[in-house]
Steps between C-alpha positions, in 0.01 A plus 500: 500500500781741582676434170177557305436824690854625433472421127171688480641799691789528251246530214323797662658839417476619863773505765387215724712283727541131428464246778790302640467123507481403868753262649387154599467484878696240689317193623475502882422126514736207504447159343412226745669199342317257729162619373616502138630145523181383671282652228718358225477148637130534580379634166760399242620155406821458309 
């Protein structure tokens, strides 16, 4: 959406500011390998 907005703004002959693409926030959660392994063995068969 931001890229589309910035492209459209450049087509307009007015002095308007373009938007910066926001940075991806860091993930505050950690992977619980015990839960992942349990779900893999419970739902997937290899």
